[in-house]
C-alpha positions as CSV (number, residue, x, y, z in Angstrom):
1,M,-23.7,21.5,-13.6
2,T,-21.0,22.2,-11.0
3,T,-20.9,20.8,-7.5
4,K,-18.5,21.4,-4.6
5,F,-16.9,18.4,-3.1
6,T,-16.3,19.0,0.6
7,L,-13.9,17.3,3.1
8,P,-15.9,14.4,4.6
9,E,-15.9,13.4,8.2
10,L,-12.4,12.0,9.1
11,G,-13.2,10.5,12.5
12,E,-14.4,11.4,16.0
13,D,-13.2,14.8,17.2
14,I,-11.2,15.5,14.0
15,D,-12.2,18.8,12.4
16,T,-9.1,19.6,10.3
17,G,-6.2,18.0,8.5
18,D,-2.9,19.1,7.0
19,V,-2.9,19.0,3.2
20,V,0.1,16.8,2.5
21,A,-0.4,16.4,-1.2
22,L,-2.8,17.4,-4.0
23,L,-3.3,14.4,-6.3
24,V,-5.2,16.2,-9.0
25,S,-5.1,19.5,-10.9
26,I,-7.6,21.9,-12.4
27,G,-8.8,20.4,-15.7
28,D,-8.4,16.8,-14.6
29,T,-11.2,14.4,-15.1
30,I,-11.9,12.4,-11.9
31,E,-14.0,9.4,-11.1
32,I,-16.0,8.4,-8.0
33,D,-13.6,6.9,-5.4
34,Q,-10.5,8.3,-7.1
35,P,-8.1,9.7,-4.5
36,V,-7.8,13.5,-4.9
37,L,-6.1,14.6,-1.7
38,E,-3.7,13.3,0.9
39,I,-4.6,14.6,4.4
40,E,-2.5,14.2,7.6
41,T,-4.6,14.4,10.7
42,D,-3.5,14.3,14.3
43,K,-4.1,10.5,14.1
44,A,-3.1,9.2,10.7
45,A,-2.4,10.0,7.0
46,I,-5.5,9.5,4.8
47,E,-6.2,9.6,1.1
48,I,-9.5,11.3,0.4
49,P,-11.5,9.7,-2.4
50,S,-13.9,11.8,-4.5
51,S,-17.6,11.3,-4.1
52,V,-18.3,12.8,-7.5
53,S,-17.1,12.4,-11.1
54,G,-16.5,15.1,-13.6
55,V,-13.9,17.7,-14.5
56,I,-12.2,19.8,-11.8
57,T,-12.8,23.5,-12.4
58,A,-11.4,24.8,-9.1
59,I,-9.3,23.7,-6.2
60,H,-9.9,25.3,-2.8
61,V,-7.0,24.0,-0.8
62,E,-3.3,24.0,-1.3
63,E,-0.4,21.8,-0.2
64,G,0.9,22.9,3.2
65,G,-2.4,24.4,4.2
66,I,-5.3,23.2,6.4
67,A,-8.4,21.6,5.1
68,E,-11.6,21.7,7.3
69,V,-14.3,19.1,7.5
70,G,-17.4,20.3,5.7
71,K,-15.5,23.0,3.7
72,P,-15.0,22.7,-0.1
73,I,-12.0,21.0,-1.5
74,L,-12.9,20.9,-5.2
75,T,-15.4,22.4,-7.6
76,V,-16.3,19.8,-10.2
77,D,-18.3,20.1,-13.4
78,T,-20.3,16.9,-13.3
79,E,-21.4,17.3,-16.9
80,A,-18.2,18.2,-18.6
81,T,-15.7,15.7,-19.9
82,G,-12.1,16.6,-20.8
83,E,-10.0,19.7,-20.4
84,A,-11.7,21.5,-23.4
85,A,-14.8,21.9,-21.3
86,I,-13.0,23.8,-18.5
87,T,-13.5,27.5,-18.0
88,P,-11.9,28.1,-14.6
89,T,-13.7,30.8,-12.7
90,E,-12.1,30.3,-9.3
91,T,-8.6,30.2,-8.0
92,P,-7.4,28.0,-5.2
93,Q,-8.6,29.4,-1.9
94,K,-5.8,30.6,0.3
95,T,-5.6,28.4,3.4
96,V,-3.9,28.9,6.7
97,P,-0.4,27.4,6.5
98,A,0.2,24.4,8.7
99,R,3.0,26.2,10.6
100,E,0.4,28.9,11.7
101,A,-2.3,26.4,12.6
102,V,-3.6,26.4,16.1
103,L,-4.0,23.0,17.8
104,R,-7.7,23.1,18.5
105,S,-8.1,20.2,21.0
106,P,-6.1,17.5,22.8
107,V,-5.8,14.4,20.6
108,S,-4.6,10.9,20.8
109,V,-4.4,7.6,18.9
110,V,-6.9,6.2,21.5
111,E,-10.5,7.1,22.2
112,Q,-10.4,10.1,24.6
113,K,-14.0,10.2,25.7
114,E,-13.4,7.0,27.7
115,T,-11.5,9.0,30.5
116,P,-11.8,12.7,29.9
117,A,-10.5,13.6,33.3
118,I,-7.0,12.5,32.6
119,V,-6.5,14.3,29.3
120,A,-5.1,17.8,29.8
121,T,-6.6,20.6,27.8
122,E,-4.6,22.6,25.3
123,T,-4.7,25.6,27.6
124,Q,-3.3,23.6,30.5
125,L,-0.6,22.1,28.4
126,T,0.3,25.5,26.9
127,A,0.7,26.8,30.6
128,G,3.2,23.5,31.5
129,I,5.2,23.7,28.1
130,A,4.7,27.0,26.2
131,E,7.6,29.0,27.5
132,P,8.7,32.0,25.4
133,L,11.7,31.0,23.2
134,P,14.7,33.2,22.7
135,D,15.6,34.5,19.2
136,F,18.0,31.6,18.2
137,S,19.0,33.4,15.0
138,K,21.1,35.8,17.2
139,W,23.6,33.0,17.6
140,G,23.6,31.4,14.1
141,A,21.6,30.1,11.2
142,I,18.3,28.4,11.9
143,E,15.5,26.8,9.9
144,R,11.8,26.5,10.9
145,A,9.7,23.6,9.8
146,A,6.0,23.0,10.3
147,M,5.1,20.2,12.7
148,G,2.9,17.7,10.9
149,G,-0.4,16.6,12.4
150,I,0.9,13.3,13.7
151,R,3.9,15.0,15.4
152,R,1.6,17.7,16.9
153,A,-0.6,15.0,18.2
154,T,2.3,13.0,19.7
155,A,3.6,16.2,21.4
156,T,0.3,17.0,22.9
157,H,-0.6,13.5,23.9
158,M,2.8,12.8,25.5
159,A,2.7,16.1,27.3
160,A,-0.7,15.3,28.7
161,A,0.5,11.8,29.8
162,W,3.5,13.2,31.6
163,A,1.5,16.0,33.2
164,T,-1.3,13.9,34.5
165,I,0.1,10.4,35.2
166,P,2.6,9.6,38.0
167,H,4.9,7.4,35.9
168,V,7.0,4.6,37.4
169,T,9.2,2.2,35.4
170,N,10.3,-1.3,36.5
171,F,13.2,-3.1,34.6
172,D,14.0,-6.7,34.1
173,K,15.7,-9.1,31.7
174,A,14.5,-12.4,30.2
175,D,16.8,-15.2,29.0
176,I,15.4,-15.8,25.5
177,T,18.1,-18.2,24.4
178,E,15.8,-21.1,24.0
179,L,12.9,-19.0,22.7
180,E,15.2,-17.7,20.0
181,K,15.9,-21.2,18.8
182,L,12.2,-21.9,18.6
183,R,11.6,-18.6,16.8
184,K,14.1,-19.4,14.1
185,Q,12.9,-23.0,13.9
186,Y,9.3,-21.9,13.0
187,T,10.1,-18.7,11.1
188,S,9.5,-20.3,7.7
189,K,6.1,-21.7,8.8
190,V,4.9,-18.3,9.8
191,E,6.3,-16.7,6.7
192,A,4.3,-19.2,4.6
193,A,1.2,-17.9,6.4
194,G,2.1,-14.3,5.4
195,G,3.6,-13.0,8.6
196,K,6.9,-12.6,10.4
197,L,7.6,-14.4,13.7
198,T,9.1,-11.5,15.6
199,I,9.6,-11.2,19.4
200,T,6.9,-8.5,19.3
201,A,4.4,-11.0,17.8
202,I,5.2,-13.5,20.5
203,L,5.0,-10.8,23.2
204,L,1.5,-10.0,22.1
205,K,0.3,-13.4,23.1
206,I,2.3,-13.4,26.4
207,A,1.1,-10.0,27.3
208,A,-2.5,-10.9,26.8
209,G,-2.1,-13.8,29.2
210,A,-0.5,-11.5,31.8
211,L,-3.3,-8.9,31.4
212,Q,-5.8,-11.6,32.2
213,Q,-3.9,-12.6,35.3
214,F,-3.4,-9.0,36.4
215,P,-6.6,-7.1,35.5
216,Q,-5.4,-3.8,36.9
217,F,-3.1,-3.5,33.9
218,C,-6.0,-3.7,31.6
219,A,-7.9,-0.8,33.0
220,S,-8.3,3.0,33.0
221,V,-8.6,5.5,35.8
222,D,-11.7,7.8,35.9
223,M,-10.7,10.5,38.4
224,E,-13.8,12.5,37.7
225,K,-16.0,9.7,39.0
226,A,-13.4,8.2,41.3
227,E,-13.7,4.8,39.5
228,I,-11.5,2.2,37.9
229,I,-12.7,0.9,34.5
230,Y,-11.7,-2.8,34.1
231,K,-11.8,-3.9,30.4
232,K,-12.8,-7.4,29.6
233,Y,-11.2,-7.3,26.2
234,Y,-7.5,-7.5,25.2
235,H,-6.6,-5.2,22.4
236,I,-2.9,-4.5,22.3
237,G,-1.3,-1.6,20.5
238,V,2.2,-1.8,18.9
239,A,4.1,1.4,18.5
240,V,5.5,1.8,14.9
241,D,8.1,4.4,14.0
242,T,7.4,6.3,10.8
243,P,8.9,9.4,9.1
244,Q,5.8,11.4,10.1
245,G,5.9,10.3,13.8
246,L,4.8,7.5,16.0
247,L,1.6,5.5,15.1
248,V,0.1,2.7,17.2
249,P,-2.0,0.1,15.3
250,V,-4.1,-2.0,17.6
251,I,-4.3,-5.8,17.3
252,R,-7.7,-6.9,18.6
253,D,-8.7,-9.9,20.7
254,V,-5.1,-11.0,21.2
255,D,-6.1,-13.6,23.8
256,Q,-8.3,-15.4,21.2
257,K,-5.6,-15.8,18.5
258,S,-2.7,-18.0,17.8
259,I,0.8,-16.6,17.6
260,I,0.8,-17.3,13.8
261,K,-2.4,-15.3,13.4
262,L,-1.0,-12.5,15.5
263,A,2.2,-12.5,13.5
264,V,0.2,-12.2,10.3
265,E,-2.0,-9.4,11.6
266,L,1.0,-7.5,13.0
267,S,2.8,-7.7,9.7
268,Q,-0.3,-6.4,7.8
269,A,-0.7,-3.6,10.3
270,V,3.0,-2.5,10.0
271,E,2.7,-2.6,6.2
272,K,-0.4,-0.4,6.3
273,V,1.5,2.1,8.5
274,K,4.4,2.2,6.1
275,N,2.0,2.7,3.1
276,R,0.0,5.3,5.0
277,K,-3.1,3.2,4.7
278,L,-3.9,2.7,8.4
279,G,-7.5,3.7,9.2
280,L,-8.4,5.7,12.3
281,E,-10.5,2.8,13.7
282,E,-7.4,0.6,13.6
283,M,-5.7,2.8,16.1
284,Q,-8.5,2.9,18.7
285,G,-9.6,0.8,21.6
286,G,-6.2,-0.3,22.8
287,T,-5.9,-1.6,26.4
288,F,-2.0,-2.0,26.6
289,T,0.9,-1.0,24.4
290,I,4.2,-2.6,23.4
291,S,7.1,-0.5,22.1
292,N,10.0,-2.4,20.7
293,L,13.2,-0.5,19.9
294,G,15.3,-3.6,19.6
295,G,15.6,-3.3,15.9
296,I,17.3,0.1,16.3
297,G,19.4,-0.4,19.4
298,G,19.9,0.8,22.9
299,T,20.3,-1.0,26.2
300,N,17.0,0.0,27.8
301,F,14.5,2.9,27.9
302,A,11.5,4.1,29.9
303,P,8.4,4.5,27.6
304,L,5.6,6.9,28.4
305,I,2.1,5.5,29.0
306,N,-0.3,5.8,26.1
307,T,-3.3,7.3,28.0
308,P,-6.0,6.4,28.9
309,E,-4.1,3.1,29.2
310,V,-2.3,2.5,32.5
311,A,0.8,0.6,31.4
312,I,3.2,0.1,28.5
313,L,6.0,-2.4,27.8
314,G,9.3,-1.3,26.4
315,V,11.6,-3.8,24.7
316,A,15.2,-3.1,23.9
317,R,17.8,-5.0,21.9
318,G,18.7,-8.5,23.1
319,Q,22.4,-9.0,23.9
320,I,24.6,-12.0,24.5
321,E,25.7,-11.8,28.2
322,P,27.5,-14.1,30.6
323,V,25.0,-15.7,33.0
324,F,26.1,-17.8,36.0
325,I,24.5,-21.3,35.6
326,D,25.5,-24.6,37.2
327,D,28.6,-23.1,38.8
328,Q,29.9,-21.5,35.5
329,F,29.3,-18.6,33.3
330,Q,27.4,-19.4,30.1
331,P,26.6,-17.1,27.1
332,R,22.9,-16.4,27.1
333,L,20.7,-14.1,25.0
334,M,19.2,-11.6,27.4
335,L,16.2,-9.4,26.5
336,P,15.9,-6.1,28.4
337,L,12.3,-5.2,29.4
338,A,10.9,-2.0,30.8
339,L,7.4,-1.7,32.2
340,S,6.0,1.8,32.8
341,Y,2.8,2.1,34.8
342,D,0.4,4.5,36.3
343,H,1.1,4.6,40.0
344,R,-2.4,5.9,40.8
345,L,-3.6,2.3,40.1
346,I,-0.6,0.0,40.1
347,D,1.9,-0.5,42.9
348,G,5.5,-1.4,42.5
349,A,5.0,-5.0,43.7
350,D,2.2,-5.6,41.2
351,A,4.4,-4.2,38.4
352,A,7.3,-6.5,39.5
353,R,4.9,-9.5,39.5
354,F,3.5,-8.6,36.0
355,L,7.0,-8.2,34.6
356,R,8.2,-11.5,36.2
357,R,5.2,-13.2,34.6
358,L,6.4,-12.0,31.2
359,V,9.9,-13.1,31.9
360,D,8.8,-16.6,33.1
361,V,6.9,-17.2,29.9
362,L,9.6,-15.9,27.7
363,E,12.0,-18.2,29.4
364,N,9.6,-21.2,29.4
365,P,7.6,-20.9,26.1
366,F,5.7,-24.1,26.8
367,L,3.7,-22.2,29.4
368,I,1.9,-20.5,26.5
369,A,0.5,-23.8,25.4
370,L,0.2,-25.2,28.9
371,E,-1.7,-22.2,30.5
372,G,-2.9,-20.2,27.5
């Protein structure tokens, strides 16, 4: 008996995915839960496990094509065992190449239905960004490459954010000389627990405290209903650079966890991202985002807000700088910070206070234990 294995549901509002890799061939014997296909959606890279066992008699998708939810991926003979039982009667179905795929709907690594009014439609974005391009080959050699699902999603989401949010960015610096000493002192303890004591891990805890103190930064704007949605939970996303594009795993209930616990969870999330094992649900529900480029370099940058959030913290590389203290210049490790915020909800004075709160705690780490 043969059965067709179809592409299962991948997540809310996800109808298609790019076929990154076929992990099986016609004639292979597969088991239930065996990965058969690697799909890249607009939110993540996912391995698709089989829900049936048997021998593959036909494959209906191809690498570089598009797979659709509910459409056949494989035909499997559930009674056959081994290649001798195979009599292929079908050839792989030709699919639309990824480079020709049409982006069907605006997407994001966050839940869009929360504030639909601030997410631009594809038609609107195509009208702010889809200018006709010249024929570049007239001037020299060119190469065209398909945009992966994650890159397409990033392009659409960032265009929507820029088109719909009045961005403003405040900058500041924190003297983390003493914090760095503490970080190095307790690095081995955190490593023993399975994590890495990074500045980002510490900032997760500090940011959660600031979000509690300044609730307008833990909110969303619903322009359709003329309302502000204040969130009573503190789930913070951390932007992670990957070869496929930017992914933002979300660390949940940051306010309720120790720095050691946060460091462990962050390390695990980053490892999942690198191994393309991060689930869609692990990138949803964020209320604030941290983007740290310090490991790469640069003096500062202005990050774009990850809608429907209203603020994002950018962290650049710390540098030793001369700081005038006690009538003399002293070498201090200064950390550049950039806070981008939605000016529809947050004013410059509020942003300055929020950023100063982060600086104060970075410079006086005991405040974490003293005030929570």
